N, C-alpha and C positions, 0 to 999 in steps of 0.2 A: 263949582264942584266938577271934578274930572269925570267925564261920562264914559270914556273907554280906557280900559287898563290893559297894559301890554304884558303878555304872559310868555315866558320862555318855558317850554315843556320838556321834561326829561323822563324817558321811560323806554322799556323794551320787552314788555310781557303783554299777555292778553288783556289784563285789567288796564294796562296803559292805553290800549285802544279805546276802551270805554271812556276813560277819563278824558282823553284828548278830544274825542268826538263830542263829549258833553260840553267841554269848554269852548270848542269851536262854535257850538250852537248858541252860545250866550250873546246877547246884544251888548253887554257891558264889558266884554273882553275882546282883545285882538291877540291871537297867538302869533308872535313875531319870530319865534325860533323853536326848532324841535331838535333835540339831541337823542340819538337812538343807537342801536348796534345792528350790524348787518347779520350777525349770527351769534350763537351762544353755546358754550359747551356745558352749561350747568342750569340754564332756564328751560325746563321742559315745555313751558308755554311761551317761548320766545316769540316776539313779534317785531318785525322791522317796520318802523313807523314812517319811513321815508315816503312810501306811496301815498299815505294820507296827507302828509305835508305837501308833497308835490301837487296833488290834486287841488289843494286850496291855495297854492302859490306861496307857501310858507318856506322860508329858508331852513334847511336842515343839515345835520352833520353827523357822520358816524364817529363815535367817541369811545376810546378805550379808558381814558382817565380824565374825568371831568375837572379835576383839580389842577391840570396843567396850565401854565401861563398862556399858551397860545389859544386854549379853549376859553379862558377868562377874557382874552382880548376879543375873540369872536362874539362872545355873549355881550360884552360891554358895548360893542358896535350896534347890537340889536336894541339896546337901551330898554331892557325889561323893567317893569314895576315889581314883578314877583317871579320867582322860579316855582314851578309846580312839578313835583317829583313823585312818580308812581311806577314802581317796578324797576328800581335801580339799586343794585346791591352794595354799591360803594358809598361810604360815608363822605359827606361834604365837609371840607375844611372851613374854618372861620372866614377865610378870604373868599371862598366860593359863596358862602352864605351872604356875604356883604355885597355881592355883585348887583343885587336888586334892592331898592330902598325898603320894600315890604318883606324882604327875606325870602324864605323858601317854605313851601307847604309840602308836607310829606303824607304818606298813607301807610297804614298797617292794618291787615285784616284780623283784628282781635279787639277785645274791649280793654284798651289801655286804661290804667297802667298794668293791667294783668296781661300775661302772655306776650311780653315783648320778645324780640329775638327771631330766630330762624324757623322756617317751615311751619308757620302758625296753623294753616289749614290741616296739614298732615297730623301734627301733634293733637289738635283738637279732636280729630276723628279717632286716632289711636287711643287716646285717653278716655274716650266715651263721653265727652262733654255734651251737655244738652243745648248749649248755645255758644256763639262766638260773636264777633261784631265787625263793623267797618268804621275805622277811625281816621280822620284827617287831623293833622296837628301842625303847629308852627315848628319847623325843624331847628335844632341846635346841633352842636358838635357830637352829642351822644345819640346813640341809636334809639329811636322810638321814645324819646324822653321829653320832647317839647310840649308846650301848652296845647290843649285840645281845642279844636275849632268846630268839629262836628263828629258825632258818634251815633251809630245806629246798631241796635242789637239784632242778631241774626240767629234764628232757631236752627237747631240741628236735629233732623228727623232720625229715628232709630235705624233706618236703612240708608242713610245718606252716603253718597259716594263723593270722592274728591271733585268730580266734574259737577255734580249737582250743587254742592256747597259753594264751589267757585262761582257758579252761575248766580246763586243768591247774593254773594258778596258783590258781584258786578252790578246786579240790580239795585242794591243799596247804594253803591257809589253813584249810579246815574241819577238817583233821587236826591242825594245829599249835595252834589256839586252845584246845581242851579240854586239851591237854597242858601248855602253858606258862603260860596265864593264871592258873589257880588257884595254881600254884606261885609265880608272881611276886607275886600279891596277898598270899599268906601269908608272904612273906619267904624262902621256900626257894630261889628262883631270883634270882640277881643278874645285872645286865647285864655283858656282856663287851665291853671297849673295842674299837673298830674299829681304832685306829691311824691313821696319817696316809697310808697307801698308798691306792691306788685312783684311779679317774678319774671324771669327771662328764660326762654327755651333755647337749648343748644342746637348746633348744626347737626342735621341727620346724616348718618353715614350709610353706606350700602349694607353694612352688617345689621343695622336697625331694621332693615326690610327682610331679613332672613327669618322665616317662620320657625319658631321653636314649638314643637308639638306638645311640650310640657305645659304650654299656655292653655287657658280655657278655650272652648270652641268659640265663644263670643269674642274673646280677645283676638283670636286668629282671624275671625271674620272682619273685625274692625280694622286690623292691620292691612288686610287685603283691600278693603274699601278705601282706606286712607291713601294707599299708593296706586290706586287705579288711575286710568287716564284722567288728566294729561301727564301724570307722573309715571315713573318707569316700571312700576309693578312690584309687588311683594314676591319673594323667591323661596323656593324649596331646594334642598340639595339631596341628590340621590347619587351615592358613590362620589365621583369627582366632578359631576356636572350639576349646574344650577338651571332651574327652569322657573318661568314666571307663572304666577297664579293670578288671574284677573277676577275671578269670582268663586265664592265658596258659600256653603250654608251648613248649619248643624245637621248631623245625620238624624233622620227620623226614627231609626231603629235603635234599640238598646243592645249594644254588643257586649255588655257585661263589664266587669271590673278586672278580668284576668288577662289584660293585654297591656303592654308597655306603650307609652306615648311615642308616636312616630311609626307604629306598625301599620302596614297596609292591611286592611280588614276585608275590603271588597273592591273589585275592579269590574266596571261595566264596559265591555268591548264595543258596544254599540254607541253609547253616549260619551264614552271616554271619561266618565266620572270615576274618581278614585276616592274611596272612603278610608280615612286615616284616623287612628286613635289619637285623641287629644288628652289634655290633662284632666278633663272632667266628663268626657264622653267621646264623641267622634265627630269629624267634620268631613263634608263631601267637597272635594276639589272639582268644581264644575267646569270652569273655563281656564285652561292652562296651555302651556307650550310643549308639553311632553308628547312626542310622536310615538315612541315605543313605551307602552304602559308597563309599570312594574308588576311583579308577581305578588299575589296575596302572600303575606308573611314577610315581605321585604320591609326594610326600615328606611324612612325618610327623616333626615335631620330636621 
């Protein structure tokens, strides 16, 4: 029986660091290649993994398109038993998936087959779900569709932020990898088919992060928490300018029903807090990027 399995690792986000370090720490694996990116225009949690690779003497490469022939040649020279992909937005072609005899292992922070697709942590918070998950699967040519290898449920607290939920996901990953990966590599663990059920979330646009004060106070607060660090933040629009809101909470006072959503009801010049009418009450914008505060009676989109 083969005692040490050769892993080619592909990733370029914060969770990729956790996964790579977990694999490096296993006795049954040898990381023989790392593919990463020097920078990213769309990954808010981008990580360049070349430093980790260099510190462990692992060959690494900055890659734009993993499906290019010269990348295939480089990976083929490393002779991996399996590709391990975490935090890589590009789909792998059938030819890329065949580079390693045990194929490729992918990761998705949701309870597959539910909630496939883009921005799973953000949508889970925006929609007010009470749980999500951490799923490793055997990759095929379709996004998030391969057989499941390991899955762990992750609870979402009522005041969860993007950062705290991301931390929970990474903790789950670090627990799962030492358990399932050696068993999969040795042939003890077989993928479990997902089936055809489940949904898929679409790609988030900047407009999805624009606060509509016709929403309920709780929905506004969820949107703000969902787009908090490491993400770019929810936005408000005042006249022709947009500002980021990092934290908000439902207003403790009853401002009555005779105000339109988006109307500024109160401004605290000392704390810089702004109270705005929402669809079912009012919300206090506590942490934001507005330097010049609006006047009471102004309207925020």
